[in-house]
KEFIBA-736874 format. One line per field, with one value per residue (C-alpha): x, y, z; residue number from 1; residue in three letters. Coordinates in steps of 0.25 Angstrom, whole numbers. Layout:
BEGIN
c1 = [X/...]
c2 = [Y/...]
c3 = [Z/...]
rofi = [NUM/...]
tortor = [Ala/...]
This chain:
BEGIN
c1 = [40/43/28/23/33/28/13/16/22/13/1/6/7/-8/-13/-10/-21/-35/-37/-34/-45/-43/-38/-33/-19/-16/-5/1/2/9/23/25/11/6/-9/-15/-23/-30/-31/-36/-26/-29/-23/-9/-10/-13/-1/-3/-2/9/18/14/20/32/34/32/42/53/51/48/53/47/47/34/35/20/19/10/13/17/16/24/13/5/-8/-16/-9/-13/-27/-28/-22/-31/-44/-40/-38/-52/-59/-51]
c2 = [52/38/34/40/32/19/24/28/15/8/15/14/-1/-1/6/-7/-14/-14/-20/-7/3/18/25/12/6/-9/-12/-25/-29/-39/-42/-55/-59/-45/-43/-34/-23/-10/2/16/26/35/26/30/43/37/39/23/20/28/21/7/14/18/4/-2/8/4/-11/-10/3/6/-10/-17/-31/-32/-21/-13/-6/-17/-13/-22/-23/-33/-36/-33/-20/-16/-20/-13/0/0/-3/10/18/14/19/32]
c3 = [-6/-6/-3/-15/-24/-18/-19/-35/-39/-31/-38/-52/-50/-45/-57/-65/-56/-58/-45/-36/-37/-39/-27/-20/-20/-18/-8/-4/11/19/24/18/9/3/2/-9/-3/-11/-2/-5/-8/3/13/8/15/28/38/42/27/24/35/28/15/21/26/12/6/17/14/-2/-6/-20/-24/-20/-24/-25/-35/-27/-14/-4/12/20/32/38/32/45/47/33/35/49/43/31/39/48/36/29/42/42]
rofi = [1/2/3/4/5/6/7/8/9/10/11/12/13/14/15/16/17/18/19/20/21/22/23/24/25/26/27/28/29/30/31/32/33/34/35/36/37/38/39/40/41/42/43/44/45/46/47/48/49/50/51/52/53/54/55/56/57/58/59/60/61/62/63/64/65/66/67/68/69/70/71/72/73/74/75/76/77/78/79/80/81/82/83/84/85/86/87/88]
tortor = [Met/Ala/Ile/His/Lys/Ile/Leu/Arg/Arg/Ser/Leu/Ser/Ala/Glu/Lys/Arg/Ser/Thr/Glu/Val/Pro/Lys/Gly/His/Leu/Ala/Val/Tyr/Ile/Gly/Glu/Ser/Glu/Lys/Lys/Arg/Phe/Val/Ile/Pro/Leu/Ser/Tyr/Leu/Asn/His/Pro/Ser/Phe/Gln/Glu/Leu/Leu/Cys/Gln/Ala/Glu/Glu/Glu/Phe/Gly/Phe/His/His/Pro/Met/Gly/Gly/Leu/Thr/Ile/Pro/Cys/Ser/Glu/Asp/Leu/Phe/Val/Asp/Leu/Thr/Ser/Arg/Leu/Ser/Arg/Ala]
């Protein structure tokens, strides 16, 4: 599946970073200026988050200019989603 290819590539890039704790993934969020967030891997299984991954695939394919997973959504939307997921 295409999402797995995106994640595999992003995870291999993240292994080089010591700033991401085990069980987490760095993602870059924003429509123009990108901001880095570190999220638990468990968020990747949530249907709402998978919708964002599909948007990332449509916009960037498998080329992520920031070197990690880049998601083209507003920071406010992302913060709202991750806040809801952290309470679930």
